[in-house]
KEKE-3310 file (N, C-alpha, C; in steps of 0.2 Angstrom, whole numbers, plus 5000, padded with zeros to 4 digits):
npx = (4788:4793:4782:4772:4773:4775:4765:4763:4765:4781:4785:4778:4784:4797:4795:4790:4801:4811:4806:4806:4819:4826:4833:4844:4839:4847:4852:4840:4837:4847:4845:4833:4836:4842:4834:4830:4831:4840:4838:4825:4827:4836:4827:4818:4827:4830:4818)
npy = (5168:5166:5166:5162:5149:5144:5137:5126:5108:5101:5092:5098:5110:5107:5101:5112:5120:5113:5113:5127:5131:5122:5111:5097:5080:5074:5086:5092:5082:5083:5095:5093:5084:5093:5103:5118:5135:5141:5133:5137:5151:5150:5145:5156:5167:5162:5162)
npz = (4853:4870:4879:4871:4872:4884:4892:4885:4882:4885:4874:4863:4863:4860:4847:4840:4841:4834:4822:4818:4820:4813:4819:4822:4826:4837:4843:4848:4857:4866:4872:4878:4888:4896:4903:4909:4916:4907:4895:4892:4890:4879:4869:4869:4864:4851:4845)
capx = (4791:4792:4776:4767:4774:4776:4760:4763:4769:4787:4786:4776:4789:4803:4793:4790:4808:4815:4804:4808:4826:4829:4838:4844:4836:4851:4852:4834:4837:4852:4841:4828:4839:4845:4828:4831:4830:4844:4834:4819:4830:4838:4821:4816:4831:4830:4812)
capy = (5171:5161:5167:5158:5141:5142:5133:5120:5102:5101:5089:5102:5115:5104:5100:5119:5123:5110:5116:5134:5132:5117:5107:5090:5076:5074:5092:5092:5077:5086:5101:5089:5082:5099:5107:5123:5142:5142:5130:5142:5157:5148:5145:5163:5171:5159:5164)
capz = (4859:4875:4882:4867:4873:4891:4894:4881:4883:4882:4868:4858:4862:4856:4840:4837:4841:4829:4815:4817:4820:4809:4823:4821:4832:4843:4846:4852:4863:4871:4875:4881:4894:4900:4904:4915:4914:4901:4890:4890:4887:4872:4865:4868:4860:4845:4841)
cpx = (4789:4785:4770:4768:4775:4771:4759:4766:4776:4789:4784:4781:4795:4801:4793:4797:4812:4813:4806:4815:4830:4835:4838:4841:4840:4852:4846:4834:4842:4849:4836:4830:4842:4840:4829:4830:4834:4841:4829:4822:4833:4833:4819:4820:4831:4823:4812)
cpy = (5165:5161:5163:5151:5139:5137:5127:5114:5103:5098:5094:5108:5113:5103:5107:5122:5120:5112:5123:5135:5127:5113:5100:5086:5076:5080:5093:5088:5080:5091:5098:5087:5087:5105:5112:5130:5143:5139:5135:5148:5156:5148:5152:5167:5168:5160:5172)
cpz = (4865:4878:4878:4869:4880:4894:4890:4884:4881:4876:4862:4857:4858:4849:4837:4836:4835:4822:4814:4817:4816:4813:4821:4827:4838:4846:4851:4858:4868:4875:4880:4888:4899:4901:4910:4912:4907:4895:4887:4887:4880:4867:4863:4863:4853:4841:4840)
residu = (MET:LEU:SER:ASP:TYR:ILE:PHE:CYS:ASP:LEU:GLN:ASP:ILE:ILE:LYS:GLN:TRP:SER:LYS:LYS:CYS:HIS:LEU:LYS:THR:HIS:GLU:VAL:SER:LEU:LYS:LYS:GLN:ASN:ILE:ASP:ASN:GLN:TYR:PHE:GLU:PHE:ILE:TYR:TYR:HIS:PHE)
# end
């Protein structure tokens, strides 16, 4: 859940997210460039 990651470094979030969701590197990069509330909501709903 988001609350588990909210205090983590964004790099750590991206690593965890890519592991759990099996995202490709370019997809993670895209999300990294668009960090906003929707980004965090997307992570939240995918956990």
